C-alpha positions in Angstrom: -0.4 0.3 0.3 1.4 3.0 -1.1 0.2 7.0 0.4 -0.8 9.4 -2.7 -2.5 12.4 -3.1 -4.4 14.4 -5.9 -2.5 14.3 -9.5 -1.7 18.3 -9.4 -1.7 18.9 -13.2 -5.3 16.9 -13.1 -6.7 17.4 -9.6 -7.6 13.6 -9.9 -6.7 11.0 -7.4 -2.9 9.7 -8.1 -3.1 6.1 -9.2 -0.4 3.5 -8.4 2.4 2.7 -11.0 1.9 -0.8 -10.6 -0.8 -4.0 -11.0 0.5 -5.3 -7.3 0.3 -2.0 -6.1 -2.7 -0.1 -4.0 -3.1 3.6 -3.0 -4.1 5.2 0.0 -5.3 8.2 -0.6 -3.4 10.3 2.3 -5.8 13.4 2.0 -8.1 11.1 4.8 -7.6 8.3 7.7 -5.8 4.8 7.4 -7.8 1.8 6.9 -9.4 0.8 10.3 -9.8 4.8 11.8 -12.4 7.4 12.8 -13.8 8.3 8.9 -13.7 7.3 5.5 -10.6 5.3 3.8 -10.4 5.5 0.7 -8.1 2.6 -1.5 -7.8 3.0 -5.3 -5.6 0.4 -7.3 -5.3 -1.1 -11.1 -7.8 -3.5 -12.4 -5.3 -4.8 -14.9 -1.6 -2.5 -15.6 0.2 -3.4 -19.0 -1.5 -6.5 -19.4 -1.0 -7.9 -15.6 -4.0 -8.3 -13.5 -4.3 -5.9 -11.1 -4.7 -6.0 -7.2 -8.8 -5.1 -7.7 -9.0 -7.0 -11.0 -11.5 -9.6 -8.3 -13.0 -6.7 -7.5 -16.4 -6.7 -9.8 -16.8 -9.9 -8.1 -17.6 -8.5 -4.7 -21.2 -8.1 -3.9 -23.0 -6.1 -1.1 -22.4 -8.4 2.3 -18.8 -9.9 1.6 -16.3 -9.1 3.3 -12.8 -6.8 2.6 -10.0 -7.5 4.8 -7.0 -4.8 4.8 -3.8 -5.9 6.2 -2.0 -3.1 7.9 1.8 -2.5 8.8 1.2 -3.3 11.7 0.1 -7.1 11.7 -3.8 -6.1 12.5 -6.8 -7.1 9.7 -9.6 -4.6 9.6 -12.5 -6.6 8.1 -15.7 -4.5 6.6 -18.4 -5.3 5.6 -19.4 -4.5 1.7 -22.5 -2.2 1.6 -23.3 -0.8 -1.4 -21.3 -1.0 -5.3 -21.8 1.8 -8.0 -20.5 2.4 -11.5 -19.1 5.7 -11.4 -18.5 7.8 -14.7 -14.5 8.8 -13.5 -15.3 12.7 -14.2 -17.7 12.2 -10.9 -14.9 10.1 -9.1 -13.3 13.1 -7.2 -16.7 14.1 -5.0 -16.1 11.0 -3.4 -12.6 11.8 -1.9 -13.9 13.9 1.3 -11.0 12.5 3.4 -14.1 12.7 6.3 -12.4 11.7 9.5 -15.3 11.3 11.8 -17.8 8.7 11.5 -16.8 4.5 12.0 -14.1 3.0 10.3 -15.5 3.2 6.7 -13.1 2.4 3.3 -14.3 3.0 0.0 -12.2 0.2 -2.7 -12.4 1.4 -6.3 -10.8 0.3 -9.5 -11.5 1.3 -13.4 -14.6 -0.7 -15.2 -16.8 0.0 -17.9 -16.2 0.2 -21.3 -12.5 0.0 -22.6 -11.0 3.0 -24.9 -8.3 1.3 -27.0 -7.2 4.7 -28.0 -6.8 6.2 -24.8 -5.9 3.0 -22.8 -7.6 3.8 -20.3 -11.8 2.3 -18.5 -14.5 5.3 -19.2 -15.6 4.4 -15.5 -13.9 3.8 -11.7 -16.3 0.6 -9.8 -16.9 1.9 -6.2 -17.7 -0.4 -3.1 -18.4 0.9 -0.3 -17.9 -0.8 3.1 -18.4 -0.3 6.4 -16.4 -1.9 9.5 -17.4 -5.1 10.7 
């Protein structure tokens, strides 16, 4: 897991530079802390399956586990999933540090544009601490 902010050129959430990294939005809390933690990873990257490749198979009611550097594992229950246009994604990055621990997981989804090599949308899962 690597801490990221917003890309200064676009204002978008910075993305990991590999298929094996998960980005943690450092503008908000870490997973398990009070508020909404945001994690993002690639569904695929340069022909490799990304860390969040199987996110499309996760359903409401499923459990997501986040292993922390401390050795502790935080468990979250998926409460909602959405497909969001990339242009609407930044409104989710509120960085709230209030309320019970929550988690937002983000990866690419929707149609793939072969000219730009980008997906049109993001798949977003919302979860609460369990």
